[in-house]
Every structure is written in structure tokens, then in C-alpha cells.
MOPAC internal coordinates of N, CA, C and O (Angstrom, degrees):
PM7 1SCF
backbone

  N    0.0000 0     0.00 0     0.00 0    0    0    0
  C    1.4395 1     0.00 0     0.00 0    1    0    0
  C    1.5232 1   108.38 1     0.00 0    2    1    0
  O    1.2310 1   120.81 1   -48.25 1    3    2    1
  N    1.3109 1   116.06 1   131.75 1    3    2    1
  C    1.4562 1   121.02 1   176.33 1    5    3    2
  C    1.5239 1   107.42 1  -126.46 1    6    5    3
  O    1.2310 1   121.37 1   -53.35 1    7    6    5
  N    1.3136 1   114.99 1   126.65 1    7    6    5
  C    1.4546 1   121.55 1  -177.81 1    9    7    6
  C    1.5183 1   110.33 1  -123.57 1   10    9    7
  O    1.2310 1   121.26 1   -12.68 1   11   10    9
  N    1.3211 1   115.19 1   167.32 1   11   10    9
  C    1.4556 1   120.82 1   169.71 1   13   11   10
  C    1.5190 1   108.13 1  -103.81 1   14   13   11
  O    1.2310 1   120.74 1   -17.44 1   15   14   13
  N    1.2946 1   116.19 1   162.56 1   15   14   13
  C    1.4666 1   120.51 1  -178.24 1   17   15   14
  C    1.5307 1   110.42 1   -60.30 1   18   17   15
  O    1.2310 1   120.01 1   150.02 1   19   18   17
  N    1.3343 1   117.59 1   -29.98 1   19   18   17
  C    1.4685 1   120.55 1  -179.78 1   21   19   18
  C    1.5227 1   111.77 1   -66.52 1   22   21   19
  O    1.2310 1   119.79 1   159.82 1   23   22   21
  N    1.3319 1   118.00 1   -20.18 1   23   22   21
  C    1.4585 1   121.41 1  -179.44 1   25   23   22
  C    1.5236 1   112.25 1   -88.36 1   26   25   23
  O    1.2310 1   119.63 1   176.63 1   27   26   25
  N    1.3103 1   118.32 1    -3.37 1   27   26   25
  C    1.4605 1   120.88 1  -177.91 1   29   27   26
  C    1.5188 1   112.30 1   -77.53 1   30   29   27
  O    1.2310 1   119.99 1   171.93 1   31   30   29
  N    1.3251 1   117.62 1    -8.07 1   31   30   29
  C    1.4592 1   119.80 1   179.74 1   33   31   30
  C    1.5179 1   110.23 1  -132.19 1   34   33   31
  O    1.2310 1   120.62 1   -27.15 1   35   34   33
  N    1.3090 1   116.41 1   152.85 1   35   34   33
  C    1.4628 1   120.44 1   176.15 1   37   35   34
  C    1.5179 1   112.83 1    73.62 1   38   37   35
  O    1.2310 1   120.89 1    25.73 1   39   38   37
  N    1.3218 1   115.91 1  -154.27 1   39   38   37
  C    1.4520 1   122.56 1  -177.81 1   41   39   38
  C    1.5300 1   109.22 1   -62.10 1   42   41   39
  O    1.2310 1   120.62 1   -42.53 1   43   42   41
  N    1.3058 1   116.42 1   137.47 1   43   42   41
  C    1.4587 1   120.41 1  -178.61 1   45   43   42
  C    1.5174 1   112.19 1    80.21 1   46   45   43
  O    1.2310 1   120.62 1  -161.34 1   47   46   45
  N    1.3258 1   116.42 1    18.66 1   47   46   45
  C    1.4566 1   122.20 1  -178.92 1   49   47   46
  C    1.5233 1   111.37 1   -53.88 1   50   49   47
  O    1.2310 1   120.88 1   -31.63 1   51   50   49
  N    1.3063 1   115.91 1   148.37 1   51   50   49
  C    1.4603 1   121.55 1  -178.05 1   53   51   50
  C    1.5222 1   113.01 1   -93.83 1   54   53   51
  O    1.2310 1   119.78 1  -177.32 1   55   54   53
  N    1.3164 1   118.03 1     2.68 1   55   54   53
  C    1.4652 1   121.70 1  -172.66 1   57   55   54
  C    1.5275 1   113.00 1   -53.61 1   58   57   55
  O    1.2310 1   119.40 1   133.25 1   59   58   57
  N    1.3104 1   118.75 1   -46.75 1   59   58   57
  C    1.4594 1   121.27 1  -177.59 1   61   59   58
  C    1.5285 1   111.25 1   -64.40 1   62   61   59
  O    1.2310 1   120.33 1   135.47 1   63   62   61
  N    1.3196 1   116.97 1   -44.53 1   63   62   61
  C    1.4618 1   120.97 1  -179.97 1   65   63   62
  C    1.5294 1   110.02 1   -65.94 1   66   65   63
  O    1.2310 1   120.77 1   137.47 1   67   66   65
  N    1.3328 1   116.13 1   -42.53 1   67   66   65
  C    1.4595 1   120.96 1   178.42 1   69   67   66
  C    1.5316 1   110.85 1   -60.71 1   70   69   67
  O    1.2310 1   120.12 1   136.37 1   71   70   69
  N    1.3214 1   117.37 1   -43.63 1   71   70   69
  C    1.4615 1   121.57 1   178.55 1   73   71   70
  C    1.5290 1   111.71 1   -62.35 1   74   73   71
  O    1.2310 1   120.51 1   135.56 1   75   74   73
  N    1.3321 1   116.62 1   -44.44 1   75   74   73
  C    1.4642 1   120.21 1   177.57 1   77   75   74
  C    1.5278 1   110.86 1   -60.02 1   78   77   75
  O    1.2310 1   120.73 1   137.40 1   79   78   77
  N    1.3254 1   116.22 1   -42.60 1   79   78   77
  C    1.4628 1   121.16 1  -179.64 1   81   79   78
  C    1.5304 1   110.98 1   -63.29 1   82   81   79
  O    1.2310 1   120.54 1   134.77 1   83   82   81
  N    1.3260 1   116.58 1   -45.23 1   83   82   81
  C    1.4661 1   120.92 1  -179.73 1   85   83   82
  C    1.5312 1   111.80 1   -62.14 1   86   85   83
  O    1.2310 1   120.57 1   145.18 1   87   86   85
  N    1.3328 1   116.52 1   -34.82 1   87   86   85
  C    1.4698 1   120.87 1   179.91 1   89   87   86
  C    1.5260 1   112.86 1   -84.23 1   90   89   87
  O    1.2310 1   120.30 1   176.62 1   91   90   89
  N    1.3354 1   117.02 1    -3.38 1   91   90   89
  C    1.4570 1   120.41 1  -178.95 1   93   91   90
  C    1.5105 1   112.82 1    74.42 1   94   93   91
  O    1.2310 1   120.25 1  -155.11 1   95   94   93
  N    1.3300 1   117.13 1    24.89 1   95   94   93
  C    1.4594 1   121.73 1  -177.51 1   97   95   94
  C    1.5221 1   113.12 1  -111.72 1   98   97   95
  O    1.2310 1   120.20 1  -164.18 1   99   98   97
  N    1.3083 1   117.21 1    15.82 1   99   98   97
  C    1.4585 1   120.85 1   179.52 1  101   99   98
  C    1.5236 1   108.67 1   -91.46 1  102  101   99
  O    1.2310 1   120.64 1   -66.71 1  103  102  101
  N    1.2950 1   116.38 1   113.29 1  103  102  101
  C    1.4602 1   120.71 1   179.99 1  105  103  102
  C    1.5109 1   112.57 1    86.38 1  106  105  103
  O    1.2310 1   121.11 1    -4.41 1  107  106  105
  N    1.3295 1   115.47 1   175.59 1  107  106  105
  C    1.4717 1   119.94 1  -176.71 1  109  107  106
  C    1.5279 1   111.27 1   -69.33 1  110  109  107
  O    1.2310 1   121.43 1   -35.79 1  111  110  109
  N    1.3369 1   114.86 1   144.21 1  111  110  109
  C    1.4651 1   120.97 1   174.98 1  113  111  110
  C    1.5188 1   107.31 1  -104.21 1  114  113  111
  O    1.2310 1   121.03 1   -61.74 1  115  114  113
  N    1.3004 1   115.64 1   118.26 1  115  114  113
  C    1.4549 1   120.12 1   177.90 1  117  115  114
  C    1.5179 1   108.34 1  -139.37 1  118  117  115
  O    1.2310 1   120.62 1   -14.77 1  119  118  117
  N    1.3198 1   116.41 1   165.23 1  119  118  117
  C    1.4493 1   120.20 1  -179.05 1  121  119  118
  C    1.5195 1   111.99 1   -60.31 1  122  121  119
  O    1.2310 1   120.22 1   146.82 1  123  122  121
  N    1.3140 1   117.18 1   -33.18 1  123  122  121
  C    1.4656 1   121.47 1  -179.40 1  125  123  122
  C    1.5143 1   112.72 1   -73.59 1  126  125  123
  O    1.2310 1   120.43 1   175.81 1  127  126  125
  N    1.3289 1   116.77 1    -4.19 1  127  126  125
  C    1.4558 1   120.64 1  -178.91 1  129  127  126
  C    1.5074 1   111.59 1    97.42 1  130  129  127
  O    1.2310 1   121.47 1    -4.20 1  131  130  129
  N    1.2966 1   114.78 1   175.80 1  131  130  129
  C    1.4587 1   120.88 1  -179.97 1  133  131  130
  C    1.5188 1   108.93 1  -122.65 1  134  133  131
  O    1.2310 1   120.71 1   -41.83 1  135  134  133
  N    1.2999 1   116.24 1   138.17 1  135  134  133
  C    1.4560 1   120.43 1   178.47 1  137  135  134
  C    1.5246 1   111.22 1   -91.84 1  138  137  135
  O    1.2310 1   120.19 1   175.76 1  139  138  137
  N    1.3205 1   117.25 1    -4.24 1  139  138  137
  C    1.4627 1   120.56 1  -178.04 1  141  139  138
  C    1.5264 1   110.14 1   -62.67 1  142  141  139
  O    1.2310 1   120.78 1   -36.10 1  143  142  141
  N    1.3198 1   116.12 1   143.90 1  143  142  141
  C    1.4632 1   120.35 1  -177.96 1  145  143  142
  C    1.5285 1   109.23 1  -151.13 1  146  145  143
  O    1.2310 1   121.82 1   -13.64 1  147  146  145
  N    1.3142 1   114.13 1   166.36 1  147  146  145
  C    1.4557 1   122.54 1   179.75 1  149  147  146
  C    1.5231 1   107.15 1  -141.67 1  150  149  147
  O    1.2310 1   120.49 1   -42.41 1  151  150  149
  N    1.3253 1   116.66 1   137.59 1  151  150  149
  C    1.4550 1   119.88 1   177.30 1  153  151  150
  C    1.5138 1   111.40 1  -158.40 1  154  153  151
  O    1.2310 1   121.26 1   -20.19 1  155  154  153
  N    1.3304 1   115.20 1   159.81 1  155  154  153
  C    1.4629 1   121.99 1   179.42 1  157  155  154
  C    1.5233 1   108.48 1  -124.89 1  158  157  155
  O    1.2310 1   120.81 1   -50.14 1  159  158  157
  N    1.3133 1   116.06 1   129.86 1  159  158  157
  C    1.4635 1   122.11 1   175.53 1  161  159  158
  C    1.5259 1   106.50 1   -86.97 1  162  161  159
  O    1.2310 1   120.58 1   -65.27 1  163  162  161
  N    1.3143 1   116.49 1   114.73 1  163  162  161
  C    1.4668 1   121.26 1  -176.60 1  165  163  162
  C    1.5286 1   112.14 1   -72.46 1  166  165  163
  O    1.2310 1   121.34 1   -32.01 1  167  166  165
  N    1.3136 1   115.04 1   147.99 1  167  166  165
  C    1.4764 1   122.81 1   174.79 1  169  167  166
  C    1.5215 1   113.28 1    53.04 1  170  169  167
  O    1.2310 1   120.88 1  -138.59 1  171  170  169
  N    1.3176 1   115.92 1    41.41 1  171  170  169
  C    1.4648 1   120.99 1   178.69 1  173  171  170
  C    1.5211 1   108.98 1  -134.81 1  174  173  171
  O    1.2310 1   120.84 1   -16.04 1  175  174  173
  N    1.3163 1   116.01 1   163.96 1  175  174  173
  C    1.4612 1   121.58 1   175.87 1  177  175  174
  C    1.5259 1   108.78 1  -112.83 1  178  177  175
  O    1.2310 1   120.98 1   -17.34 1  179  178  177
  N    1.3159 1   115.74 1   162.66 1  179  178  177
  C    1.4654 1   120.47 1  -177.29 1  181  179  178
  C    1.5279 1   111.90 1   -59.42 1  182  181  179
  O    1.2310 1   119.70 1   142.97 1  183  182  181
  N    1.3059 1   118.17 1   -37.03 1  183  182  181
  C    1.4679 1   120.55 1  -176.68 1  185  183  182
  C    1.5224 1   111.95 1   -65.46 1  186  185  183
  O    1.2310 1   120.40 1   163.17 1  187  186  185
  N    1.3350 1   116.85 1   -16.83 1  187  186  185
  C    1.4652 1   119.40 1   179.70 1  189  187  186
  C    1.5250 1   112.83 1   -72.52 1  190  189  187
  O    1.2310 1   119.75 1   175.79 1  191  190  189
  N    1.3317 1   118.08 1    -4.21 1  191  190  189
  C    1.4623 1   120.33 1   171.95 1  193  191  190
  C    1.5240 1   110.40 1   -74.63 1  194  193  191
  O    1.2310 1   120.12 1   168.91 1  195  194  193
  N    1.3082 1   117.38 1   -11.09 1  195  194  193
  C    1.4596 1   121.72 1   173.77 1  197  195  194
  C    1.5274 1   107.46 1  -105.34 1  198  197  195
  O    1.2310 1   119.89 1   -12.81 1  199  198  197
  N    1.3091 1   117.81 1   167.19 1  199  198  197
  C    1.4676 1   119.92 1  -179.96 1  201  199  198
  C    1.5275 1   112.60 1   -83.17 1  202  201  199
  O    1.2310 1   120.33 1  -179.47 1  203  202  201
  N    1.3271 1   116.98 1     0.53 1  203  202  201
  C    1.4634 1   122.41 1  -177.74 1  205  203  202
  C    1.5283 1   112.07 1   -54.68 1  206  205  203
  O    1.2310 1   120.39 1   136.71 1  207  206  205
  N    1.3361 1   116.86 1   -43.29 1  207  206  205
  C    1.4664 1   119.00 1  -176.68 1  209  207  206
  C    1.5276 1   112.34 1   -70.24 1  210  209  207
  O    1.2310 1   119.89 1   157.87 1  211  210  209
  N    1.3225 1   117.81 1   -22.13 1  211  210  209
  C    1.4700 1   119.96 1   176.89 1  213  211  210
  C    1.5241 1   111.44 1   -79.00 1  214  213  211
  O    1.2310 1   120.62 1   156.71 1  215  214  213
  N    1.3175 1   116.41 1   -23.29 1  215  214  213
  C    1.4643 1   120.61 1  -178.77 1  217  215  214
  C    1.5245 1   112.46 1   -89.31 1  218  217  215
  O    1.2310 1   120.81 1   161.46 1  219  218  217
  N    1.3185 1   116.06 1   -18.54 1  219  218  217
  C    1.4643 1   121.95 1  -178.95 1  221  219  218
  C    1.5301 1   109.15 1   -92.03 1  222  221  219
  O    1.2310 1   119.64 1   -42.32 1  223  222  221
  N    1.3272 1   118.29 1   137.68 1  223  222  221
  C    1.4674 1   118.42 1   174.97 1  225  223  222
  C    1.5343 1   110.23 1   -54.10 1  226  225  223
  O    1.2310 1   120.82 1   -43.33 1  227  226  225
  N    1.3299 1   116.04 1   136.67 1  227  226  225
  C    1.4619 1   121.25 1  -173.90 1  229  227  226
  C    1.5168 1   112.58 1   -55.74 1  230  229  227
  O    1.2310 1   119.94 1   140.23 1  231  230  229
  N    1.3243 1   117.71 1   -39.77 1  231  230  229
  C    1.4716 1   119.40 1  -177.64 1  233  231  230
  C    1.5223 1   111.01 1   -64.47 1  234  233  231
  O    1.2310 1   119.91 1   146.64 1  235  234  233
  N    1.3288 1   117.78 1   -33.36 1  235  234  233
  C    1.4701 1   120.98 1   177.00 1  237  235  234
  C    1.5331 1   109.18 1   -73.33 1  238  237  235
  O    1.2310 1   120.71 1   137.73 1  239  238  237
  N    1.3241 1   116.26 1   -42.27 1  239  238  237
  C    1.4609 1   120.72 1   179.40 1  241  239  238
  C    1.5186 1   112.13 1   -59.89 1  242  241  239
  O    1.2310 1   120.42 1   137.12 1  243  242  241
  N    1.3166 1   116.81 1   -42.88 1  243  242  241
  C    1.4670 1   119.54 1  -179.80 1  245  243  242
  C    1.5235 1   110.82 1   -71.47 1  246  245  243
  O    1.2310 1   120.27 1   139.36 1  247  246  245
  N    1.3317 1   117.09 1   -40.64 1  247  246  245
  C    1.4688 1   120.36 1  -179.48 1  249  247  246
  C    1.5337 1   111.36 1   -64.16 1  250  249  247
  O    1.2310 1   120.50 1   147.46 1  251  250  249
  N    1.3212 1   116.64 1   -32.54 1  251  250  249
  C    1.4727 1   120.44 1  -178.93 1  253  251  250
  C    1.5342 1   112.47 1   -92.47 1  254  253  251
  O    1.2310 1   120.36 1   177.62 1  255  254  253
  N    1.3378 1   116.91 1    -2.38 1  255  254  253
  C    1.4585 1   120.53 1   179.77 1  257  255  254
  C    1.5172 1   113.66 1    79.11 1  258  257  255
  O    1.2310 1   120.26 1  -165.24 1  259  258  257
  N    1.3294 1   117.10 1    14.76 1  259  258  257
  C    1.4649 1   121.05 1  -178.53 1  261  259  258
  C    1.5144 1   114.22 1   -90.33 1  262  261  259
  O    1.2310 1   119.76 1   176.34 1  263  262  261
  N    1.3174 1   118.07 1    -3.66 1  263  262  261
  C    1.4574 1   120.06 1   172.37 1  265  263  262
  C    1.5216 1   108.66 1  -146.01 1  266  265  263
  O    1.2310 1   121.75 1   -25.86 1  267  266  265
  N    1.3171 1   114.26 1   154.14 1  267  266  265
  C    1.4528 1   120.65 1  -176.47 1  269  267  266
  C    1.5193 1   112.24 1   -87.09 1  270  269  267
  O    1.2310 1   121.14 1    22.21 1  271  270  269
  N    1.3298 1   115.42 1  -157.79 1  271  270  269
  C    1.4574 1   121.75 1  -176.72 1  273  271  270
  C    1.5217 1   112.69 1   -73.39 1  274  273  271
  O    1.2310 1   120.73 1   154.90 1  275  274  273
  N    1.3105 1   116.20 1   -25.10 1  275  274  273
  C    1.4597 1   120.83 1  -178.27 1  277  275  274
  C    1.5207 1   111.32 1   -83.77 1  278  277  275
  O    1.2310 1   121.35 1   -13.25 1  279  278  277
  N    1.3181 1   115.02 1   166.75 1  279  278  277
  C    1.4554 1   120.20 1   172.34 1  281  279  278
  C    1.5238 1   108.50 1   -66.75 1  282  281  279
  O    1.2310 1   119.63 1   -46.53 1  283  282  281
  N    1.3247 1   118.31 1   133.47 1  283  282  281
  C    1.4640 1   120.32 1   178.21 1  285  283  282
  C    1.5333 1   112.10 1   -58.03 1  286  285  283
  O    1.2310 1   120.37 1   150.42 1  287  286  285
  N    1.3223 1   116.89 1   -29.58 1  287  286  285
  C    1.4636 1   120.44 1   178.84 1  289  287  286
  C    1.5351 1   110.59 1   -70.08 1  290  289  287
  O    1.2310 1   120.20 1   141.64 1  291  290  289
  N    1.3411 1   117.23 1   -38.36 1  291  290  289
  C    1.4666 1   121.01 1   175.98 1  293  291  290
  C    1.5267 1   110.68 1   -65.29 1  294  293  291
  O    1.2310 1   120.89 1   137.89 1  295  294  293
  N    1.3163 1   115.89 1   -42.11 1  295  294  293
  C    1.4666 1   120.64 1   178.42 1  297  295  294
  C    1.5288 1   110.15 1   -61.87 1  298  297  295
  O    1.2310 1   120.39 1   135.14 1  299  298  297
  N    1.3298 1   116.85 1   -44.86 1  299  298  297
  C    1.4691 1   121.21 1   179.57 1  301  299  298
  C    1.5247 1   110.50 1   -62.18 1  302  301  299
  O    1.2310 1   120.39 1   140.91 1  303  302  301
  N    1.3348 1   116.87 1   -39.09 1  303  302  301
  C    1.4640 1   120.42 1   178.84 1  305  303  302
  C    1.5272 1   110.88 1   -64.40 1  306  305  303
  O    1.2310 1   120.36 1   138.10 1  307  306  305
  N    1.3275 1   116.92 1   -41.90 1  307  306  305
  C    1.4687 1   119.81 1   178.41 1  309  307  306
  C    1.5220 1   110.83 1   -64.74 1  310  309  307
  O    1.2310 1   120.34 1   136.82 1  311  310  309
  N    1.3243 1   116.96 1   -43.18 1  311  310  309
  C    1.4725 1   120.73 1   178.20 1  313  311  310
  C    1.5252 1   110.13 1   -59.95 1  314  313  311
  O    1.2310 1   120.50 1   134.94 1  315  314  313
  N    1.3348 1   116.66 1   -45.06 1  315  314  313
  C    1.4665 1   120.74 1   179.94 1  317  315  314
  C    1.5278 1   111.17 1   -64.23 1  318  317  315
  O    1.2310 1   120.17 1   135.05 1  319  318  317
  N    1.3213 1   117.28 1   -44.95 1  319  318  317
  C    1.4682 1   121.23 1  -179.15 1  321  319  318
  C    1.5225 1   111.45 1   -62.77 1  322  321  319
  O    1.2310 1   120.65 1   135.51 1  323  322  321
  N    1.3327 1   116.37 1   -44.49 1  323  322  321
  C    1.4660 1   119.82 1  -179.65 1  325  323  322
  C    1.5243 1   111.21 1   -68.04 1  326  325  323
  O    1.2310 1   120.09 1   146.35 1  327  326  325
  N    1.3176 1   117.43 1   -33.65 1  327  326  325
  C    1.4626 1   121.27 1   176.94 1  329  327  326
  C    1.5258 1   110.32 1   -66.35 1  330  329  327
  O    1.2310 1   120.35 1   136.50 1  331  330  329
  N    1.3221 1   116.94 1   -43.50 1  331  330  329
  C    1.4710 1   121.14 1   178.90 1  333  331  330
  C    1.5273 1   110.12 1   -62.45 1  334  333  331
  O    1.2310 1   120.16 1   135.44 1  335  334  333
  N    1.3379 1   117.30 1   -44.56 1  335  334  333
  C    1.4737 1   120.41 1   177.66 1  337  335  334
  C    1.5241 1   111.42 1   -59.63 1  338  337  335
  O    1.2310 1   120.77 1   138.41 1  339  338  337
  N    1.3283 1   116.14 1   -41.59 1  339  338  337
  C    1.4627 1   120.57 1   178.73 1  341  339  338
  C    1.5321 1   110.39 1   -62.41 1  342  341  339
  O    1.2310 1   120.33 1   133.35 1  343  342  341
  N    1.3227 1   116.97 1   -46.65 1  343  342  341
  C    1.4691 1   120.55 1  -178.96 1  345  343  342
  C    1.5306 1   111.28 1   -64.08 1  346  345  343
  O    1.2310 1   120.24 1   142.88 1  347  346  345
  N    1.3328 1   117.15 1   -37.12 1  347  346  345
  C    1.4665 1   120.35 1   176.05 1  349  347  346
  C    1.5228 1   110.56 1   -64.65 1  350  349  347
  O    1.2310 1   120.35 1   141.48 1  351  350  349
  N    1.3341 1   116.93 1   -38.52 1  351  350  349
  C    1.4647 1   120.97 1   177.86 1  353  351  350
  C    1.5271 1   110.80 1   -65.79 1  354  353  351
  O    1.2310 1   120.31 1   138.59 1  355  354  353
  N    1.3219 1   117.01 1   -41.41 1  355  354  353
  C    1.4728 1   121.19 1   177.38 1  357  355  354
  C    1.5259 1   109.17 1   -59.62 1  358  357  355
  O    1.2310 1   120.37 1   134.38 1  359  358  357
  N    1.3096 1   116.89 1   -45.62 1  359  358  357
  C    1.4690 1   121.32 1  -179.65 1  361  359  358
  C    1.5326 1   110.60 1   -61.31 1  362  361  359
  O    1.2310 1   120.44 1   138.31 1  363  362  361
  N    1.3375 1   116.76 1   -41.69 1  363  362  361
  C    1.4646 1   121.27 1   178.97 1  365  363  362
  C    1.5262 1   111.03 1   -64.27 1  366  365  363
  O    1.2310 1   120.19 1   134.03 1  367  366  365
  N    1.3171 1   117.24 1   -45.97 1  367  366  365
  C    1.4706 1   121.27 1  -179.97 1  369  367  366
  C    1.5164 1   110.27 1   -63.28 1  370  369  367
  O    1.2310 1   119.82 1   137.30 1  371  370  369
  N    1.3249 1   117.95 1   -42.70 1  371  370  369
  C    1.4685 1   120.54 1   179.11 1  373  371  370
  C    1.5224 1   110.77 1   -64.58 1  374  373  371
  O    1.2310 1   120.21 1   143.84 1  375  374  373
  N    1.3313 1   117.20 1   -36.16 1  375  374  373
  C    1.4634 1   120.96 1   177.10 1  377  375  374
  C    1.5225 1   111.31 1   -63.21 1  378  377  375
  O    1.2310 1   120.33 1   139.34 1  379  378  377
  N    1.3428 1   116.97 1   -40.66 1  379  378  377
  C    1.4637 1   121.03 1   178.06 1  381  379  378
  C    1.5278 1   110.57 1   -64.31 1  382  381  379
  O    1.2310 1   120.66 1   140.95 1  383  382  381
  N    1.3302 1   116.34 1   -39.05 1  383  382  381
  C    1.4680 1   120.06 1  -178.99 1  385  383  382
  C    1.5223 1   110.62 1   -65.82 1  386  385  383
  O    1.2310 1   120.44 1   141.43 1  387  386  385
  N    1.3419 1   116.76 1   -38.57 1  387  386  385
  C    1.4776 1   120.28 1  -178.60 1  389  387  386
  C    1.5219 1   110.67 1   -67.92 1  390  389  387
  O    1.2310 1   120.20 1   149.24 1  391  390  389
  N    1.3363 1   117.23 1   -30.76 1  391  390  389
  C    1.4666 1   120.78 1  -179.17 1  393  391  390
  C    1.5183 1   112.30 1   -72.12 1  394  393  391
  O    1.2310 1   120.47 1   157.35 1  395  394  393
  N    1.3169 1   116.71 1   -22.65 1  395  394  393
  C    1.4781 1   120.59 1  -176.52 1  397  395  394
  C    1.5098 1   112.29 1   -76.67 1  398  397  395
  O    1.2310 1   120.10 1   180.00 1  399  398  397

């Protein structure tokens, strides 16, 4: 699960997912490990998970609340990097399961 800081409060709150992650109960528990993860993208808005905020001039995005304090391009890079790390972890966990 990947959230933005704006999702940590109110509707769509991350509290339940965060609690499960802290207790080690997020996703399946197997000997090969779990690829499940939880993270928050700081200073970003939910709409930045789409490329819309990169196509909109930053001043319009900020005025309309469609982008956070960071550059939308930096936010997109962090989302992409964290997604790649997650997928690599999934591949590693699946490899361990196949070896068993």
C-alpha cells in the first residue's frame, strides 16, 4: 500500500493498514517472507499517483490542490522508485517460495 500524506487523515485514513504493517500482519505470512509493504509519500496529494499533475503547470496544480509542496516530477520519481523496489521484493519472495 502506498499513500500520500493527505490520506493519513479523514476518509480513506491509513491507520488500519499502518497498524497491520507495524504488527507484521499485512499480507500473507509464509516462510519465504512477505512482500506486503506500507509507505507514505511525503508532501504529495493523491492525484499525483497519476501523470495529470506533471502535465499541469505547477502553479495551477498547487492553487487547485492537485499537487503538494514538492515538484510533481520528484513525487512521480519517488512513486516509480518505490514501486520498482516493491516489485523486486515480490520477485525475491516468490523465488524463495519456489526453492522450498
